[in-house]
N, CA, C and O atoms as a CHARMM CRD file, in Angstrom:
* protein
*
  332
    1    1 MET  N     -6.23800   7.24300 -24.26900 PROA 1      0.00000
    2    1 MET  CA    -5.78500   6.37100 -25.32600 PROA 1      0.00000
    3    1 MET  C     -6.75900   5.22900 -25.56100 PROA 1      0.00000
    4    1 MET  O     -6.69500   4.56300 -26.59500 PROA 1      0.00000
    5    2 SER  N     -7.64900   4.99800 -24.62500 PROA 2      0.00000
    6    2 SER  CA    -8.56200   3.86600 -24.79500 PROA 2      0.00000
    7    2 SER  C     -9.45100   4.04700 -26.01900 PROA 2      0.00000
    8    2 SER  O     -9.99400   3.06900 -26.53300 PROA 2      0.00000
    9    3 ASP  N     -9.61000   5.28200 -26.49500 PROA 3      0.00000
   10    3 ASP  CA   -10.37600   5.50200 -27.72400 PROA 3      0.00000
   11    3 ASP  C     -9.62600   5.02200 -28.95400 PROA 3      0.00000
   12    3 ASP  O    -10.23600   4.75300 -29.98900 PROA 3      0.00000
   13    4 PHE  N     -8.30200   4.91100 -28.84900 PROA 4      0.00000
   14    4 PHE  CA    -7.48900   4.54300 -30.00000 PROA 4      0.00000
   15    4 PHE  C     -7.00800   3.09900 -29.96300 PROA 4      0.00000
   16    4 PHE  O     -6.66100   2.54000 -31.00400 PROA 4      0.00000
   17    5 VAL  N     -6.98300   2.49700 -28.80600 PROA 5      0.00000
   18    5 VAL  CA    -6.51800   1.11400 -28.68300 PROA 5      0.00000
   19    5 VAL  C     -7.73200   0.20200 -28.70200 PROA 5      0.00000
   20    5 VAL  O     -8.55100   0.22100 -27.78400 PROA 5      0.00000
   21    6 LYS  N     -7.83900  -0.58500 -29.74000 PROA 6      0.00000
   22    6 LYS  CA    -8.96700  -1.49700 -29.91500 PROA 6      0.00000
   23    6 LYS  C     -8.44600  -2.91000 -30.15300 PROA 6      0.00000
   24    6 LYS  O     -7.37900  -3.10700 -30.73300 PROA 6      0.00000
   25    7 LEU  N     -9.20400  -3.86400 -29.70300 PROA 7      0.00000
   26    7 LEU  CA    -8.86000  -5.26000 -29.95000 PROA 7      0.00000
   27    7 LEU  C     -9.23000  -5.64000 -31.37000 PROA 7      0.00000
   28    7 LEU  O    -10.17000  -5.09300 -31.94800 PROA 7      0.00000
   29    8 LYS  N     -8.49700  -6.56400 -31.91800 PROA 8      0.00000
   30    8 LYS  CA    -8.84900  -7.09800 -33.23100 PROA 8      0.00000
   31    8 LYS  C    -10.14000  -7.90300 -33.08800 PROA 8      0.00000
   32    8 LYS  O    -10.41100  -8.43900 -32.01400 PROA 8      0.00000
   33    9 PRO  N    -10.94100  -7.99700 -34.15100 PROA 9      0.00000
   34    9 PRO  CA   -12.22700  -8.71600 -34.06800 PROA 9      0.00000
   35    9 PRO  C    -12.10000 -10.15900 -33.57200 PROA 9      0.00000
   36    9 PRO  O    -12.99800 -10.66400 -32.89900 PROA 9      0.00000
   37   10 GLU  N    -11.00200 -10.81400 -33.89800 PROA 10     0.00000
   38   10 GLU  CA   -10.84600 -12.21300 -33.49700 PROA 10     0.00000
   39   10 GLU  C    -10.29300 -12.37700 -32.07300 PROA 10     0.00000
   40   10 GLU  O    -10.14000 -13.50400 -31.60200 PROA 10     0.00000
   41   11 ALA  N     -9.99100 -11.26800 -31.38500 PROA 11     0.00000
   42   11 ALA  CA    -9.43900 -11.33500 -30.03300 PROA 11     0.00000
   43   11 ALA  C    -10.49400 -11.77200 -29.01800 PROA 11     0.00000
   44   11 ALA  O    -11.69100 -11.55800 -29.20800 PROA 11     0.00000
   45   12 ASP  N    -10.02400 -12.37700 -27.95600 PROA 12     0.00000
   46   12 ASP  CA   -10.89800 -12.81600 -26.87500 PROA 12     0.00000
   47   12 ASP  C    -11.54800 -11.58900 -26.22600 PROA 12     0.00000
   48   12 ASP  O    -10.84500 -10.67900 -25.78700 PROA 12     0.00000
   49   13 ARG  N    -12.85100 -11.55800 -26.16500 PROA 13     0.00000
   50   13 ARG  CA   -13.60900 -10.41700 -25.63300 PROA 13     0.00000
   51   13 ARG  C    -13.31200 -10.15000 -24.16100 PROA 13     0.00000
   52   13 ARG  O    -13.54000  -9.04300 -23.67400 PROA 13     0.00000
   53   14 ARG  N    -12.80600 -11.15600 -23.45000 PROA 14     0.00000
   54   14 ARG  CA   -12.48700 -10.96000 -22.03700 PROA 14     0.00000
   55   14 ARG  C    -11.33800  -9.97100 -21.85400 PROA 14     0.00000
   56   14 ARG  O    -11.13900  -9.45000 -20.75700 PROA 14     0.00000
   57   15 LEU  N    -10.58700  -9.71100 -22.91200 PROA 15     0.00000
   58   15 LEU  CA    -9.47100  -8.77400 -22.83400 PROA 15     0.00000
   59   15 LEU  C     -9.91600  -7.31500 -22.84000 PROA 15     0.00000
   60   15 LEU  O     -9.12300  -6.42800 -22.52200 PROA 15     0.00000
   61   16 GLU  N    -11.17100  -7.05400 -23.19700 PROA 16     0.00000
   62   16 GLU  CA   -11.66200  -5.68000 -23.26400 PROA 16     0.00000
   63   16 GLU  C    -11.50300  -4.95300 -21.93100 PROA 16     0.00000
   64   16 GLU  O    -11.10100  -3.79000 -21.90700 PROA 16     0.00000
   65   17 THR  N    -11.81100  -5.61600 -20.84000 PROA 17     0.00000
   66   17 THR  CA   -11.67700  -4.99600 -19.51700 PROA 17     0.00000
   67   17 THR  C    -10.22300  -4.68500 -19.21400 PROA 17     0.00000
   68   17 THR  O     -9.91400  -3.62200 -18.67600 PROA 17     0.00000
   69   18 LEU  N     -9.34000  -5.59200 -19.55100 PROA 18     0.00000
   70   18 LEU  CA    -7.91300  -5.37800 -19.32400 PROA 18     0.00000
   71   18 LEU  C     -7.40900  -4.17100 -20.11500 PROA 18     0.00000
   72   18 LEU  O     -6.73000  -3.30600 -19.56200 PROA 18     0.00000
   73   19 VAL  N     -7.73300  -4.11200 -21.38700 PROA 19     0.00000
   74   19 VAL  CA    -7.31100  -2.99200 -22.23500 PROA 19     0.00000
   75   19 VAL  C     -7.87000  -1.68100 -21.69500 PROA 19     0.00000
   76   19 VAL  O     -7.16500  -0.67300 -21.64200 PROA 19     0.00000
   77   20 HSD  N     -9.13000  -1.69900 -21.29800 PROA 20     0.00000
   78   20 HSD  CA    -9.73500  -0.48500 -20.74500 PROA 20     0.00000
   79   20 HSD  C     -9.01300  -0.03900 -19.46800 PROA 20     0.00000
   80   20 HSD  O     -8.72000   1.14600 -19.30400 PROA 20     0.00000
   81   21 ASN  N     -8.72900  -0.97600 -18.57200 PROA 21     0.00000
   82   21 ASN  CA    -8.06000  -0.63000 -17.32100 PROA 21     0.00000
   83   21 ASN  C     -6.65300  -0.09200 -17.53500 PROA 21     0.00000
   84   21 ASN  O     -6.20200   0.78400 -16.79700 PROA 21     0.00000
   85   22 ILE  N     -5.96900  -0.60300 -18.52600 PROA 22     0.00000
   86   22 ILE  CA    -4.59500  -0.16000 -18.79000 PROA 22     0.00000
   87   22 ILE  C     -4.56500   1.20300 -19.46000 PROA 22     0.00000
   88   22 ILE  O     -3.77700   2.06600 -19.07400 PROA 22     0.00000
   89   23 PHE  N     -5.42200   1.40900 -20.46700 PROA 23     0.00000
   90   23 PHE  CA    -5.31700   2.61100 -21.28900 PROA 23     0.00000
   91   23 PHE  C     -6.32200   3.70900 -20.97900 PROA 23     0.00000
   92   23 PHE  O     -6.25500   4.77400 -21.59300 PROA 23     0.00000
   93   24 SER  N     -7.23800   3.50100 -20.06400 PROA 24     0.00000
   94   24 SER  CA    -8.25500   4.51700 -19.82100 PROA 24     0.00000
   95   24 SER  C     -7.70900   5.75800 -19.13300 PROA 24     0.00000
   96   24 SER  O     -8.33000   6.81900 -19.19900 PROA 24     0.00000
   97   25 LYS  N     -6.57000   5.65000 -18.47900 PROA 25     0.00000
   98   25 LYS  CA    -5.99200   6.81300 -17.79800 PROA 25     0.00000
   99   25 LYS  C     -4.62500   7.17800 -18.36900 PROA 25     0.00000
  100   25 LYS  O     -3.76400   7.68900 -17.65400 PROA 25     0.00000
  101   26 VAL  N     -4.43000   6.91300 -19.65900 PROA 26     0.00000
  102   26 VAL  CA    -3.19000   7.26600 -20.34400 PROA 26     0.00000
  103   26 VAL  C     -3.53400   8.20200 -21.48600 PROA 26     0.00000
  104   26 VAL  O     -4.43200   7.92100 -22.27900 PROA 26     0.00000
  105   27 VAL  N     -2.81700   9.32000 -21.57100 PROA 27     0.00000
  106   27 VAL  CA    -3.05300  10.28300 -22.64600 PROA 27     0.00000
  107   27 VAL  C     -1.74700  10.58800 -23.36900 PROA 27     0.00000
  108   27 VAL  O     -0.66700  10.52200 -22.78200 PROA 27     0.00000
  109   28 LEU  N     -1.86300  10.92300 -24.64500 PROA 28     0.00000
  110   28 LEU  CA    -0.71400  11.34700 -25.42900 PROA 28     0.00000
  111   28 LEU  C     -0.62600  12.86500 -25.35200 PROA 28     0.00000
  112   28 LEU  O     -1.62300  13.56000 -25.55000 PROA 28     0.00000
  113   29 VAL  N      0.56700  13.38100 -25.06300 PROA 29     0.00000
  114   29 VAL  CA     0.78400  14.81300 -24.89700 PROA 29     0.00000
  115   29 VAL  C      1.99200  15.21100 -25.72500 PROA 29     0.00000
  116   29 VAL  O      2.99400  14.49500 -25.74600 PROA 29     0.00000
  117   30 LYS  N      1.90800  16.34500 -26.40500 PROA 30     0.00000
  118   30 LYS  CA     2.98200  16.76300 -27.30400 PROA 30     0.00000
  119   30 LYS  C      4.25600  17.17800 -26.57800 PROA 30     0.00000
  120   30 LYS  O      5.35200  16.89800 -27.06300 PROA 30     0.00000
  121   31 GLU  N      4.14100  17.83800 -25.42800 PROA 31     0.00000
  122   31 GLU  CA     5.32000  18.39100 -24.75700 PROA 31     0.00000
  123   31 GLU  C      5.45600  17.85600 -23.33900 PROA 31     0.00000
  124   31 GLU  O      4.46500  17.66000 -22.63600 PROA 31     0.00000
  125   32 TYR  N      6.69400  17.62500 -22.93500 PROA 32     0.00000
  126   32 TYR  CA     6.97800  17.07600 -21.61200 PROA 32     0.00000
  127   32 TYR  C      6.49500  18.00900 -20.50600 PROA 32     0.00000
  128   32 TYR  O      5.92400  17.54400 -19.52000 PROA 32     0.00000
  129   33 SER  N      6.70900  19.30400 -20.64900 PROA 33     0.00000
  130   33 SER  CA     6.30700  20.24500 -19.60100 PROA 33     0.00000
  131   33 SER  C      4.78800  20.22100 -19.39900 PROA 33     0.00000
  132   33 SER  O      4.30400  20.29100 -18.26900 PROA 33     0.00000
  133   34 ARG  N      4.05700  20.12500 -20.48600 PROA 34     0.00000
  134   34 ARG  CA     2.59100  20.04200 -20.39300 PROA 34     0.00000
  135   34 ARG  C      2.17700  18.69500 -19.79200 PROA 34     0.00000
  136   34 ARG  O      1.19600  18.62500 -19.05200 PROA 34     0.00000
  137   35 ALA  N      2.90800  17.63800 -20.10300 PROA 35     0.00000
  138   35 ALA  CA     2.62400  16.32000 -19.53400 PROA 35     0.00000
  139   35 ALA  C      2.75100  16.35400 -18.01200 PROA 35     0.00000
  140   35 ALA  O      1.94100  15.74900 -17.30900 PROA 35     0.00000
  141   36 LEU  N      3.75700  17.05500 -17.50400 PROA 36     0.00000
  142   36 LEU  CA     3.91500  17.19000 -16.05600 PROA 36     0.00000
  143   36 LEU  C      2.69300  17.86000 -15.43300 PROA 36     0.00000
  144   36 LEU  O      2.20400  17.42800 -14.38900 PROA 36     0.00000
  145   37 GLN  N      2.20800  18.90600 -16.07200 PROA 37     0.00000
  146   37 GLN  CA     1.04500  19.63400 -15.56200 PROA 37     0.00000
  147   37 GLN  C     -0.20400  18.74600 -15.56300 PROA 37     0.00000
  148   37 GLN  O     -0.92200  18.67100 -14.56600 PROA 37     0.00000
  149   38 ILE  N     -0.45300  18.08100 -16.68600 PROA 38     0.00000
  150   38 ILE  CA    -1.65500  17.24300 -16.82400 PROA 38     0.00000
  151   38 ILE  C     -1.61900  16.07300 -15.84300 PROA 38     0.00000
  152   38 ILE  O     -2.62300  15.77100 -15.19900 PROA 38     0.00000
  153   39 ALA  N     -0.47300  15.41800 -15.72900 PROA 39     0.00000
  154   39 ALA  CA    -0.34900  14.26900 -14.82700 PROA 39     0.00000
  155   39 ALA  C     -0.61900  14.67900 -13.38400 PROA 39     0.00000
  156   39 ALA  O     -1.29200  13.96700 -12.63900 PROA 39     0.00000
  157   40 LYS  N     -0.08900  15.82400 -13.00400 PROA 40     0.00000
  158   40 LYS  CA    -0.26200  16.28900 -11.62800 PROA 40     0.00000
  159   40 LYS  C     -1.69700  16.72900 -11.36300 PROA 40     0.00000
  160   40 LYS  O     -2.28000  16.36700 -10.34100 PROA 40     0.00000
  161   41 GLU  N     -2.26100  17.49500 -12.26600 PROA 41     0.00000
  162   41 GLU  CA    -3.59500  18.06200 -12.05000 PROA 41     0.00000
  163   41 GLU  C     -4.71700  17.03600 -12.18000 PROA 41     0.00000
  164   41 GLU  O     -5.66000  17.04600 -11.38800 PROA 41     0.00000
  165   42 PHE  N     -4.62300  16.15200 -13.17200 PROA 42     0.00000
  166   42 PHE  CA    -5.72900  15.24500 -13.46900 PROA 42     0.00000
  167   42 PHE  C     -5.45700  13.79100 -13.07100 PROA 42     0.00000
  168   42 PHE  O     -6.30900  12.92700 -13.27600 PROA 42     0.00000
  169   43 LYS  N     -4.28600  13.51600 -12.50800 PROA 43     0.00000
  170   43 LYS  CA    -3.92400  12.14500 -12.09300 PROA 43     0.00000
  171   43 LYS  C     -3.97700  11.16400 -13.25700 PROA 43     0.00000
  172   43 LYS  O     -4.51100  10.06100 -13.13400 PROA 43     0.00000
  173   44 LEU  N     -3.41100  11.58500 -14.39900 PROA 44     0.00000
  174   44 LEU  CA    -3.34300  10.75300 -15.59300 PROA 44     0.00000
  175   44 LEU  C     -1.89600  10.44900 -15.91900 PROA 44     0.00000
  176   44 LEU  O     -1.01300  11.25100 -15.61600 PROA 44     0.00000
  177   45 THR  N     -1.63800   9.31300 -16.52500 PROA 45     0.00000
  178   45 THR  CA    -0.30700   9.00100 -17.03000 PROA 45     0.00000
  179   45 THR  C     -0.19800   9.58900 -18.42700 PROA 45     0.00000
  180   45 THR  O     -1.07300   9.37600 -19.26600 PROA 45     0.00000
  181   46 CYS  N      0.87600  10.32700 -18.67500 PROA 46     0.00000
  182   46 CYS  CA     1.06600  11.00100 -19.95900 PROA 46     0.00000
  183   46 CYS  C      2.28100  10.42800 -20.67700 PROA 46     0.00000
  184   46 CYS  O      3.29400  10.10800 -20.05400 PROA 46     0.00000
  185   47 VAL  N      2.16500  10.30500 -21.99400 PROA 47     0.00000
  186   47 VAL  CA     3.25400   9.82600 -22.82700 PROA 47     0.00000
  187   47 VAL  C      3.47700  10.84600 -23.93700 PROA 47     0.00000
  188   47 VAL  O      2.52700  11.27200 -24.59300 PROA 47     0.00000
  189   48 THR  N      4.74400  11.24000 -24.14800 PROA 48     0.00000
  190   48 THR  CA     5.07400  12.18600 -25.20800 PROA 48     0.00000
  191   48 THR  C      5.53200  11.41800 -26.44400 PROA 48     0.00000
  192   48 THR  O      5.83200  10.22800 -26.34800 PROA 48     0.00000
  193   49 PRO  N      5.59100  12.07100 -27.59800 PROA 49     0.00000
  194   49 PRO  CA     6.08100  11.40500 -28.80900 PROA 49     0.00000
  195   49 PRO  C      7.52700  10.90800 -28.68300 PROA 49     0.00000
  196   49 PRO  O      7.94200  10.01500 -29.42100 PROA 49     0.00000
  197   50 ASP  N      8.29400  11.48700 -27.74800 PROA 50     0.00000
  198   50 ASP  CA     9.67700  11.05700 -27.52900 PROA 50     0.00000
  199   50 ASP  C      9.77800   9.94800 -26.49300 PROA 50     0.00000
  200   50 ASP  O     10.86300   9.64700 -25.99700 PROA 50     0.00000
  201   51 LEU  N      8.62800   9.33600 -26.16700 PROA 51     0.00000
  202   51 LEU  CA     8.53000   8.23800 -25.20200 PROA 51     0.00000
  203   51 LEU  C      8.88400   8.64100 -23.78100 PROA 51     0.00000
  204   51 LEU  O      9.33800   7.80800 -22.99600 PROA 51     0.00000
  205   52 GLN  N      8.68400   9.90100 -23.44100 PROA 52     0.00000
  206   52 GLN  CA     8.82900  10.33500 -22.06600 PROA 52     0.00000
  207   52 GLN  C      7.50800  10.02300 -21.37500 PROA 52     0.00000
  208   52 GLN  O      6.44600  10.39400 -21.87400 PROA 52     0.00000
  209   53 VAL  N      7.56300   9.35400 -20.24400 PROA 53     0.00000
  210   53 VAL  CA     6.36300   8.95400 -19.52600 PROA 53     0.00000
  211   53 VAL  C      6.31600   9.70400 -18.20300 PROA 53     0.00000
  212   53 VAL  O      7.27600   9.68200 -17.43300 PROA 53     0.00000
  213   54 VAL  N      5.19500  10.36600 -17.94600 PROA 54     0.00000
  214   54 VAL  CA     4.96300  11.02100 -16.66700 PROA 54     0.00000
  215   54 VAL  C      3.78300  10.30400 -16.03000 PROA 54     0.00000
  216   54 VAL  O      2.66700  10.34200 -16.54800 PROA 54     0.00000
  217   55 TYR  N      4.03600   9.66000 -14.91900 PROA 55     0.00000
  218   55 TYR  CA     3.00100   8.86000 -14.27400 PROA 55     0.00000
  219   55 TYR  C      2.02700   9.74500 -13.50900 PROA 55     0.00000
  220   55 TYR  O      2.35400  10.87700 -13.15200 PROA 55     0.00000
  221   56 ALA  N      0.84500   9.23200 -13.26300 PROA 56     0.00000
  222   56 ALA  CA    -0.21200   9.96700 -12.57400 PROA 56     0.00000
  223   56 ALA  C      0.32400  10.60600 -11.29900 PROA 56     0.00000
  224   56 ALA  O      1.01500   9.96000 -10.51100 PROA 56     0.00000
  225   57 GLY  N      0.00000  11.87100 -11.10700 PROA 57     0.00000
  226   57 GLY  CA     0.47500  12.60500  -9.95400 PROA 57     0.00000
  227   57 GLY  C      1.79800  13.30100 -10.20000 PROA 57     0.00000
  228   57 GLY  O      2.21900  14.11500  -9.37900 PROA 57     0.00000
  229   58 ALA  N      2.46200  13.01100 -11.29600 PROA 58     0.00000
  230   58 ALA  CA     3.73400  13.61800 -11.70400 PROA 58     0.00000
  231   58 ALA  C      4.84600  13.39800 -10.68000 PROA 58     0.00000
  232   58 ALA  O      5.75400  14.22000 -10.55500 PROA 58     0.00000
  233   59 PHE  N      4.76900  12.28900  -9.95300 PROA 59     0.00000
  234   59 PHE  CA     5.80500  12.01700  -8.97000 PROA 59     0.00000
  235   59 PHE  C      7.01800  11.32000  -9.57500 PROA 59     0.00000
  236   59 PHE  O      8.14900  11.55100  -9.14700 PROA 59     0.00000
  237   60 ILE  N      6.78700  10.48100 -10.55400 PROA 60     0.00000
  238   60 ILE  CA     7.86100   9.70900 -11.16500 PROA 60     0.00000
  239   60 ILE  C      7.78800   9.91300 -12.67200 PROA 60     0.00000
  240   60 ILE  O      6.70500   9.91600 -13.25600 PROA 60     0.00000
  241   61 THR  N      8.93500  10.08200 -13.28700 PROA 61     0.00000
  242   61 THR  CA     8.95700  10.16600 -14.74500 PROA 61     0.00000
  243   61 THR  C      9.95400   9.15300 -15.27900 PROA 61     0.00000
  244   61 THR  O     10.89600   8.75600 -14.59300 PROA 61     0.00000
  245   62 LYS  N      9.72600   8.75200 -16.49800 PROA 62     0.00000
  246   62 LYS  CA    10.63000   7.80900 -17.16300 PROA 62     0.00000
  247   62 LYS  C     10.92000   8.36700 -18.54400 PROA 62     0.00000
  248   62 LYS  O     10.00700   8.77000 -19.26400 PROA 62     0.00000
  249   63 VAL  N     12.16500   8.38800 -18.90400 PROA 63     0.00000
  250   63 VAL  CA    12.53900   8.90100 -20.21400 PROA 63     0.00000
  251   63 VAL  C     13.01500   7.73600 -21.06000 PROA 63     0.00000
  252   63 VAL  O     13.91600   6.99400 -20.66800 PROA 63     0.00000
  253   64 GLY  N     12.40000   7.58400 -22.22300 PROA 64     0.00000
  254   64 GLY  CA    12.80100   6.54600 -23.16100 PROA 64     0.00000
  255   64 GLY  C     13.12900   7.18700 -24.48300 PROA 64     0.00000
  256   64 GLY  O     12.89200   8.37900 -24.68000 PROA 64     0.00000
  257   65 SER  N     13.66600   6.41300 -25.37600 PROA 65     0.00000
  258   65 SER  CA    13.99000   6.95200 -26.68400 PROA 65     0.00000
  259   65 SER  C     13.70700   5.91300 -27.75200 PROA 65     0.00000
  260   65 SER  O     14.19800   4.78600 -27.68400 PROA 65     0.00000
  261   66 ALA  N     12.91700   6.29700 -28.73200 PROA 66     0.00000
  262   66 ALA  CA    12.62000   5.39400 -29.84200 PROA 66     0.00000
  263   66 ALA  C     13.88600   5.12600 -30.64900 PROA 66     0.00000
  264   66 ALA  O     14.04100   4.04600 -31.21900 PROA 66     0.00000
  265   67 ARG  N     14.76600   6.07600 -30.69800 PROA 67     0.00000
  266   67 ARG  CA    15.99000   5.91700 -31.48900 PROA 67     0.00000
  267   67 ARG  C     16.91500   4.85300 -30.89400 PROA 67     0.00000
  268   67 ARG  O     17.62200   4.15800 -31.62300 PROA 67     0.00000
  269   68 MET  N     16.90400   4.73600 -29.58800 PROA 68     0.00000
  270   68 MET  CA    17.74800   3.72800 -28.95200 PROA 68     0.00000
  271   68 MET  C     17.30500   2.32900 -29.33600 PROA 68     0.00000
  272   68 MET  O     18.12900   1.41600 -29.40100 PROA 68     0.00000
  273   69 GLN  N     16.03200   2.14800 -29.59000 PROA 69     0.00000
  274   69 GLN  CA    15.51100   0.83500 -29.93500 PROA 69     0.00000
  275   69 GLN  C     15.52700   0.58600 -31.43900 PROA 69     0.00000
  276   69 GLN  O     15.14500  -0.49200 -31.89400 PROA 69     0.00000
  277   70 GLY  N     15.96000   1.56100 -32.19700 PROA 70     0.00000
  278   70 GLY  CA    16.01300   1.39300 -33.63800 PROA 70     0.00000
  279   70 GLY  C     14.67200   1.61400 -34.31500 PROA 70     0.00000
  280   70 GLY  O     14.52600   1.31500 -35.50100 PROA 70     0.00000
  281   71 ASP  N     13.69500   2.13000 -33.59100 PROA 71     0.00000
  282   71 ASP  CA    12.37300   2.37500 -34.14700 PROA 71     0.00000
  283   71 ASP  C     12.16900   3.86900 -34.36000 PROA 71     0.00000
  284   71 ASP  O     12.86000   4.69600 -33.76300 PROA 71     0.00000
  285   72 ASN  N     11.23100   4.19400 -35.20100 PROA 72     0.00000
  286   72 ASN  CA    10.85800   5.59700 -35.33300 PROA 72     0.00000
  287   72 ASN  C      9.43300   5.77400 -34.83800 PROA 72     0.00000
  288   72 ASN  O      8.74000   4.79100 -34.57300 PROA 72     0.00000
  289   73 ARG  N      8.99700   7.00000 -34.71400 PROA 73     0.00000
  290   73 ARG  CA     7.67600   7.28900 -34.16700 PROA 73     0.00000
  291   73 ARG  C      6.55800   6.65400 -34.98100 PROA 73     0.00000
  292   73 ARG  O      5.58900   6.15400 -34.41000 PROA 73     0.00000
  293   74 VAL  N      6.67500   6.66500 -36.27700 PROA 74     0.00000
  294   74 VAL  CA     5.61700   6.10900 -37.12500 PROA 74     0.00000
  295   74 VAL  C      5.43500   4.62500 -36.84600 PROA 74     0.00000
  296   74 VAL  O      4.30600   4.15900 -36.69200 PROA 74     0.00000
  297   75 SER  N      6.51600   3.88700 -36.78100 PROA 75     0.00000
  298   75 SER  CA     6.38100   2.44800 -36.53700 PROA 75     0.00000
  299   75 SER  C      5.85400   2.16500 -35.13500 PROA 75     0.00000
  300   75 SER  O      5.13400   1.18800 -34.93100 PROA 75     0.00000
  301   76 LEU  N      6.20600   3.01300 -34.16100 PROA 76     0.00000
  302   76 LEU  CA     5.67400   2.83000 -32.81500 PROA 76     0.00000
  303   76 LEU  C      4.17600   3.06000 -32.78700 PROA 76     0.00000
  304   76 LEU  O      3.44100   2.28300 -32.17700 PROA 76     0.00000
  305   77 TYR  N      3.71000   4.12100 -33.44000 PROA 77     0.00000
  306   77 TYR  CA     2.27400   4.39100 -33.49000 PROA 77     0.00000
  307   77 TYR  C      1.53900   3.28100 -34.23900 PROA 77     0.00000
  308   77 TYR  O      0.42500   2.91300 -33.86500 PROA 77     0.00000
  309   78 GLN  N      2.15500   2.74900 -35.28800 PROA 78     0.00000
  310   78 GLN  CA     1.52200   1.66300 -36.03200 PROA 78     0.00000
  311   78 GLN  C      1.34900   0.43100 -35.15500 PROA 78     0.00000
  312   78 GLN  O      0.32300  -0.24600 -35.21800 PROA 78     0.00000
  313   79 ARG  N      2.35500   0.14400 -34.33800 PROA 79     0.00000
  314   79 ARG  CA     2.26700  -0.99900 -33.44500 PROA 79     0.00000
  315   79 ARG  C      1.16200  -0.80600 -32.40800 PROA 79     0.00000
  316   79 ARG  O      0.45300  -1.75400 -32.07100 PROA 79     0.00000
  317   80 ILE  N      1.01700   0.40800 -31.90800 PROA 80     0.00000
  318   80 ILE  CA    -0.03700   0.69200 -30.94600 PROA 80     0.00000
  319   80 ILE  C     -1.39900   0.45400 -31.56400 PROA 80     0.00000
  320   80 ILE  O     -2.27100  -0.14500 -30.93500 PROA 80     0.00000
  321   81 PHE  N     -1.59200   0.91800 -32.79700 PROA 81     0.00000
  322   81 PHE  CA    -2.88900   0.78100 -33.44900 PROA 81     0.00000
  323   81 PHE  C     -3.18600  -0.64700 -33.86900 PROA 81     0.00000
  324   81 PHE  O     -4.34100  -0.96400 -34.15100 PROA 81     0.00000
  325   82 GLN  N     -2.19000  -1.52000 -33.92100 PROA 82     0.00000
  326   82 GLN  CA    -2.41200  -2.92200 -34.27200 PROA 82     0.00000
  327   82 GLN  C     -2.86700  -3.75400 -33.09300 PROA 82     0.00000
  328   82 GLN  O     -3.29000  -4.89400 -33.28500 PROA 82     0.00000
  329   83 LEU  N     -2.79700  -3.22300 -31.86300 PROA 83     0.00000
  330   83 LEU  CA    -3.19700  -3.98100 -30.67800 PROA 83     0.00000
  331   83 LEU  C     -4.66200  -4.35400 -30.72900 PROA 83     0.00000
  332   83 LEU  O     -5.16800  -4.99600 -29.80900 PROA 83     0.00000
């Protein structure tokens, strides 16, 4: 995800390292079952469009729902790209 999350031009440049450290090992995956495989094999944190999170190593998963928060996928992706 670090290829997609960019700081705004006016942001403090010192944040670049922080953003890189947070998002360099996070990938977007279409299906939960595939996310489990990728997280386990490559030690990456995976996030599905339904906000299911599989942490590196596939030991812990977290299930979230955009609908519970009143948001839809488009608005969530827009917020990510505004970072």
